[in-house]
LOGUMI-652544 format. One record per residue (C-alpha): x, y, z; residue in one letter. Coordinates in steps of 0.05 Angstrom, whole numbers. Layout:
<rs>
{x = X y = Y z = Z res = A}
...
</rs>
This chain:
<rs>
{x = 3341 y = 897 z = 3006 res = M}
{x = 3301 y = 889 z = 3071 res = W}
{x = 3253 y = 841 z = 3038 res = R}
{x = 3310 y = 799 z = 3011 res = I}
{x = 3338 y = 795 z = 3082 res = I}
{x = 3270 y = 774 z = 3107 res = L}
{x = 3266 y = 719 z = 3054 res = M}
{x = 3334 y = 692 z = 3075 res = V}
{x = 3319 y = 694 z = 3150 res = L}
{x = 3252 y = 660 z = 3142 res = Y}
{x = 3285 y = 603 z = 3104 res = N}
{x = 3351 y = 603 z = 3140 res = L}
{x = 3351 y = 528 z = 3158 res = P}
{x = 3345 y = 510 z = 3084 res = F}
{x = 3390 y = 563 z = 3054 res = V}
{x = 3457 y = 524 z = 3057 res = P}
{x = 3426 y = 463 z = 3022 res = W}
{x = 3390 y = 505 z = 2971 res = W}
{x = 3453 y = 544 z = 2957 res = W}
{x = 3492 y = 480 z = 2947 res = Y}
{x = 3439 y = 454 z = 2899 res = Q}
{x = 3437 y = 520 z = 2860 res = L}
{x = 3512 y = 520 z = 2851 res = C}
{x = 3513 y = 446 z = 2832 res = H}
{x = 3456 y = 454 z = 2782 res = Y}
{x = 3488 y = 517 z = 2753 res = A}
{x = 3554 y = 481 z = 2743 res = K}
{x = 3522 y = 420 z = 2711 res = H}
{x = 3463 y = 452 z = 2676 res = T}
{x = 3474 y = 414 z = 2611 res = D}
{x = 3470 y = 347 z = 2648 res = E}
{x = 3407 y = 358 z = 2689 res = I}
{x = 3337 y = 350 z = 2659 res = P}
{x = 3299 y = 415 z = 2647 res = E}
{x = 3239 y = 395 z = 2690 res = D}
{x = 3285 y = 377 z = 2749 res = K}
{x = 3321 y = 445 z = 2745 res = K}
{x = 3256 y = 483 z = 2740 res = Y}
{x = 3227 y = 445 z = 2799 res = A}
{x = 3285 y = 468 z = 2842 res = L}
{x = 3278 y = 540 z = 2821 res = L}
{x = 3203 y = 538 z = 2832 res = K}
{x = 3211 y = 507 z = 2902 res = K}
{x = 3262 y = 559 z = 2924 res = I}
{x = 3221 y = 615 z = 2894 res = T}
{x = 3156 y = 595 z = 2927 res = V}
{x = 3189 y = 590 z = 2996 res = H}
{x = 3227 y = 655 z = 2986 res = A}
{x = 3164 y = 692 z = 2965 res = N}
{x = 3127 y = 665 z = 3025 res = K}
{x = 3183 y = 686 z = 3072 res = G}
{x = 3185 y = 755 z = 3040 res = G}
{x = 3110 y = 765 z = 3050 res = R}
{x = 3097 y = 766 z = 2975 res = V}
{x = 3035 y = 731 z = 2948 res = K}
{x = 3032 y = 713 z = 2874 res = I}
{x = 2961 y = 719 z = 2847 res = D}
{x = 2959 y = 680 z = 2781 res = V}
{x = 2908 y = 690 z = 2726 res = H}
{x = 2901 y = 657 z = 2658 res = G}
{x = 2949 y = 599 z = 2669 res = Q}
{x = 2906 y = 561 z = 2619 res = E}
{x = 2932 y = 609 z = 2565 res = N}
{x = 3002 y = 581 z = 2569 res = I}
{x = 3011 y = 537 z = 2507 res = P}
{x = 3018 y = 463 z = 2521 res = R}
{x = 3035 y = 434 z = 2453 res = E}
{x = 3081 y = 488 z = 2426 res = E}
{x = 3141 y = 526 z = 2450 res = N}
{x = 3129 y = 599 z = 2462 res = F}
{x = 3157 y = 666 z = 2485 res = V}
{x = 3129 y = 705 z = 2544 res = F}
{x = 3127 y = 781 z = 2535 res = F}
{x = 3113 y = 816 z = 2601 res = P}
{x = 3115 y = 888 z = 2621 res = N}
{x = 3178 y = 900 z = 2662 res = H}
{x = 3175 y = 929 z = 2733 res = Q}
{x = 3239 y = 905 z = 2766 res = G}
{x = 3284 y = 848 z = 2789 res = L}
{x = 3226 y = 811 z = 2821 res = F}
{x = 3189 y = 800 z = 2755 res = D}
{x = 3224 y = 735 z = 2737 res = V}
{x = 3213 y = 706 z = 2806 res = L}
{x = 3139 y = 723 z = 2800 res = S}
{x = 3133 y = 687 z = 2734 res = I}
{x = 3173 y = 626 z = 2758 res = I}
{x = 3122 y = 615 z = 2813 res = E}
{x = 3064 y = 630 z = 2766 res = A}
{x = 3084 y = 587 z = 2706 res = S}
{x = 3080 y = 512 z = 2707 res = D}
{x = 3122 y = 507 z = 2644 res = R}
{x = 3198 y = 518 z = 2645 res = P}
{x = 3227 y = 577 z = 2608 res = F}
{x = 3292 y = 614 z = 2599 res = S}
{x = 3301 y = 690 z = 2597 res = V}
{x = 3335 y = 744 z = 2558 res = V}
{x = 3366 y = 794 z = 2607 res = A}
{x = 3409 y = 856 z = 2602 res = K}
{x = 3482 y = 841 z = 2608 res = I}
{x = 3488 y = 887 z = 2669 res = E}
{x = 3454 y = 835 z = 2714 res = V}
{x = 3495 y = 775 z = 2690 res = K}
{x = 3539 y = 771 z = 2751 res = N}
{x = 3492 y = 792 z = 2807 res = I}
{x = 3498 y = 745 z = 2867 res = F}
{x = 3445 y = 690 z = 2868 res = F}
{x = 3416 y = 714 z = 2801 res = L}
{x = 3480 y = 690 z = 2768 res = K}
{x = 3466 y = 618 z = 2790 res = Q}
{x = 3392 y = 623 z = 2772 res = V}
{x = 3409 y = 650 z = 2703 res = F}
{x = 3460 y = 594 z = 2692 res = A}
{x = 3408 y = 541 z = 2710 res = I}
{x = 3358 y = 573 z = 2662 res = M}
{x = 3410 y = 580 z = 2607 res = K}
{x = 3394 y = 654 z = 2602 res = A}
{x = 3417 y = 698 z = 2545 res = K}
{x = 3447 y = 766 z = 2559 res = F}
{x = 3438 y = 825 z = 2513 res = M}
{x = 3484 y = 886 z = 2509 res = D}
{x = 3436 y = 941 z = 2491 res = R}
{x = 3493 y = 985 z = 2466 res = D}
{x = 3518 y = 932 z = 2417 res = D}
{x = 3471 y = 922 z = 2358 res = V}
{x = 3511 y = 865 z = 2328 res = R}
{x = 3513 y = 827 z = 2394 res = Q}
{x = 3438 y = 838 z = 2405 res = S}
{x = 3424 y = 810 z = 2336 res = L}
{x = 3464 y = 748 z = 2353 res = K}
{x = 3423 y = 738 z = 2416 res = V}
{x = 3358 y = 744 z = 2377 res = I}
{x = 3383 y = 692 z = 2326 res = L}
{x = 3405 y = 646 z = 2383 res = S}
{x = 3338 y = 651 z = 2418 res = V}
{x = 3302 y = 636 z = 2352 res = T}
{x = 3343 y = 572 z = 2344 res = D}
{x = 3330 y = 550 z = 2416 res = E}
{x = 3255 y = 562 z = 2412 res = V}
{x = 3253 y = 521 z = 2348 res = K}
{x = 3293 y = 467 z = 2385 res = A}
{x = 3243 y = 464 z = 2442 res = G}
{x = 3259 y = 517 z = 2494 res = R}
{x = 3211 y = 571 z = 2519 res = N}
{x = 3235 y = 642 z = 2532 res = F}
{x = 3216 y = 705 z = 2568 res = L}
{x = 3234 y = 773 z = 2538 res = I}
{x = 3219 y = 842 z = 2566 res = F}
{x = 3198 y = 882 z = 2504 res = P}
{x = 3208 y = 949 z = 2540 res = E}
{x = 3282 y = 934 z = 2544 res = G}
{x = 3286 y = 965 z = 2614 res = T}
{x = 3241 y = 969 z = 2674 res = R}
{x = 3186 y = 1020 z = 2676 res = S}
{x = 3195 y = 1078 z = 2724 res = K}
{x = 3119 y = 1088 z = 2729 res = N}
{x = 3097 y = 1028 z = 2770 res = G}
{x = 3042 y = 990 z = 2734 res = N}
{x = 3044 y = 1034 z = 2672 res = H}
{x = 3088 y = 1003 z = 2618 res = P}
{x = 3135 y = 1042 z = 2573 res = G}
{x = 3139 y = 1033 z = 2498 res = D}
{x = 3149 y = 962 z = 2471 res = F}
{x = 3206 y = 954 z = 2421 res = K}
{x = 3188 y = 917 z = 2357 res = G}
{x = 3256 y = 883 z = 2352 res = G}
{x = 3241 y = 844 z = 2416 res = S}
{x = 3190 y = 804 z = 2377 res = F}
{x = 3236 y = 783 z = 2320 res = K}
{x = 3257 y = 717 z = 2352 res = C}
{x = 3184 y = 695 z = 2362 res = A}
{x = 3167 y = 717 z = 2291 res = M}
{x = 3226 y = 679 z = 2262 res = N}
{x = 3209 y = 617 z = 2303 res = A}
{x = 3135 y = 621 z = 2283 res = H}
{x = 3118 y = 608 z = 2355 res = C}
{x = 3061 y = 633 z = 2400 res = P}
{x = 3071 y = 702 z = 2432 res = I}
{x = 3043 y = 703 z = 2503 res = V}
{x = 3030 y = 773 z = 2532 res = P}
{x = 3038 y = 776 z = 2608 res = V}
{x = 3009 y = 832 z = 2649 res = A}
{x = 3047 y = 845 z = 2714 res = M}
{x = 3018 y = 887 z = 2771 res = L}
{x = 3054 y = 911 z = 2834 res = N}
{x = 3117 y = 870 z = 2821 res = S}
{x = 3158 y = 932 z = 2832 res = Y}
{x = 3134 y = 936 z = 2904 res = Q}
{x = 3173 y = 873 z = 2923 res = A}
{x = 3245 y = 894 z = 2911 res = F}
{x = 3242 y = 966 z = 2887 res = D}
{x = 3217 y = 996 z = 2951 res = T}
{x = 3245 y = 993 z = 3022 res = N}
{x = 3180 y = 964 z = 3050 res = S}
{x = 3170 y = 895 z = 3080 res = I}
{x = 3095 y = 903 z = 3083 res = H}
{x = 3056 y = 845 z = 3051 res = P}
{x = 3051 y = 851 z = 2975 res = V}
{x = 3005 y = 817 z = 2926 res = T}
{x = 3035 y = 812 z = 2856 res = V}
{x = 2987 y = 796 z = 2800 res = Q}
{x = 3010 y = 756 z = 2740 res = V}
{x = 2961 y = 752 z = 2682 res = H}
{x = 2977 y = 705 z = 2625 res = F}
{x = 2936 y = 733 z = 2567 res = L}
{x = 2910 y = 700 z = 2504 res = D}
{x = 2969 y = 681 z = 2459 res = P}
{x = 2980 y = 708 z = 2390 res = L}
{x = 2994 y = 649 z = 2345 res = Y}
{x = 3034 y = 653 z = 2281 res = Y}
{x = 2970 y = 654 z = 2239 res = E}
{x = 2948 y = 716 z = 2279 res = D}
{x = 3011 y = 757 z = 2267 res = Y}
{x = 3045 y = 729 z = 2205 res = K}
{x = 3024 y = 789 z = 2163 res = D}
{x = 3042 y = 841 z = 2215 res = M}
{x = 3106 y = 881 z = 2224 res = K}
{x = 3144 y = 874 z = 2289 res = S}
{x = 3125 y = 945 z = 2309 res = T}
{x = 3052 y = 929 z = 2298 res = E}
{x = 3058 y = 866 z = 2341 res = I}
{x = 3091 y = 908 z = 2395 res = A}
{x = 3032 y = 956 z = 2396 res = K}
{x = 2981 y = 900 z = 2399 res = V}
{x = 3016 y = 864 z = 2456 res = V}
{x = 3026 y = 928 z = 2495 res = R}
{x = 2953 y = 948 z = 2485 res = A}
{x = 2929 y = 881 z = 2511 res = R}
{x = 2973 y = 886 z = 2572 res = I}
{x = 2952 y = 957 z = 2588 res = V}
{x = 2879 y = 938 z = 2580 res = E}
{x = 2887 y = 881 z = 2630 res = R}
{x = 2926 y = 924 z = 2679 res = I}
{x = 2873 y = 979 z = 2677 res = E}
{x = 2817 y = 928 z = 2687 res = A}
{x = 2854 y = 895 z = 2745 res = A}
{x = 2867 y = 962 z = 2779 res = E}
{x = 2793 y = 978 z = 2777 res = K}
{x = 2778 y = 911 z = 2810 res = E}
{x = 2826 y = 924 z = 2868 res = M}
</rs>
């Protein structure tokens, strides 16, 4: 909470204009080009992160596919994860989030602009509909971000188990799967500190359809998790 207040105070002269733009873009999201919407989110995010004393250290940006639509699969550390990846990624994306965060102030507008999908983890039928909808949207040209753990890890940089069902939309769309290793993102919002934080975002080598077409979703989940854990452990040794 204190870091969010710091972000707002640092950017106070711009906050009213940005808030107006966010609300306008959220209300008219179908009418505004994707690159224009993403540019606004990226601008606000970069300024907010700077004000909140959070540095985003990006690695492997060249691994983000350029010619195909894709799905990011990062480990999940907290509410700051999406903001980290918005600053780190130069390609627009949408997100699948848990339904509990749908109406959180500010995030509500951001999610509307991104055309986010919301999953009720207690409703299997509704979750299936979301997966099918994401599949269709990826085929139609939209990129997505899905947290395969389903919930944030309680162990800092150490991910929980990845759920195979999270990968169904990418499998059905035959699109690249991009593992993303997050380090120290939890320190931004999930602690009461306002000390400077460096969040590392590592875009790893994608798994293309030819790489995983003969694999089960649970096997893909294990491969993606293993790659992320390997990158996290290597990065921690380098710190």
